[in-house]
C-alpha positions as CSV (number, residue, x, y, z in Angstrom):
1,M,0.0,-0.2,-0.1
2,R,1.1,3.5,-0.7
3,V,1.6,6.2,2.1
4,P,2.3,9.7,1.0
5,V,5.4,10.9,2.5
6,S,3.1,14.2,3.6
7,L,1.4,11.9,5.9
8,I,4.5,10.5,7.4
9,L,6.0,13.8,7.8
10,N,3.1,15.1,9.4
11,L,2.8,12.4,12.0
12,V,6.6,12.8,12.9
13,A,6.0,16.4,13.3
14,N,3.2,16.0,15.6
15,G,5.4,13.7,17.9
16,K,4.8,10.2,16.7
17,T,7.5,7.8,17.4
18,V,8.6,5.6,14.5
19,A,7.2,2.4,16.7
20,E,3.8,4.3,16.8
21,I,3.5,5.0,13.3
22,I,4.3,1.2,12.6
23,E,1.5,0.2,15.1
24,D,-0.9,2.6,13.2
25,Y,0.3,1.6,9.9
26,P,1.6,-2.1,9.9
27,Y,2.4,-2.4,6.5
28,L,5.0,0.3,6.7
29,E,8.6,-0.5,8.3
30,P,10.9,1.6,10.0
31,E,13.0,2.1,6.8
32,D,10.2,3.7,5.1
33,V,9.7,6.3,7.8
34,Q,13.7,7.0,7.5
35,Q,13.3,7.1,3.7
36,S,10.5,9.7,3.8
37,L,12.5,12.0,6.3
38,M,15.7,11.6,3.9
39,Y,13.5,12.7,1.1
40,A,12.1,15.7,2.8
41,A,15.5,16.6,3.8
42,W,16.6,16.4,0.1
43,L,13.7,18.5,-1.1
44,A,14.3,21.1,1.4
45,R,18.1,21.4,0.9
46,E,19.7,24.7,0.4
47,Q,21.2,25.2,-2.9
48,I,23.3,28.1,-4.2
49,F,23.2,28.9,-8.0
50,P,25.5,31.5,-9.3
51,I,24.4,34.0,-11.5
52,V,26.1,33.8,-14.9
53,G,27.2,36.9,-16.3
54,E,27.0,39.4,-13.0
55,K,29.9,41.1,-11.5
56,A,30.5,40.6,-7.7
57,G,30.6,43.2,-5.3
């Protein structure tokens, strides 16, 4: 069964532990929660893109 990453993130953000999430959604595994957090971190990463053609300062 597919579970949206946003659902898992919401559960974690509201204080649910991995064990509680697994208890509520027994078809998930601890790795699913970990992968959801890693995906969210990847989406939120900070990137700096230089502007080509502008002079610094």
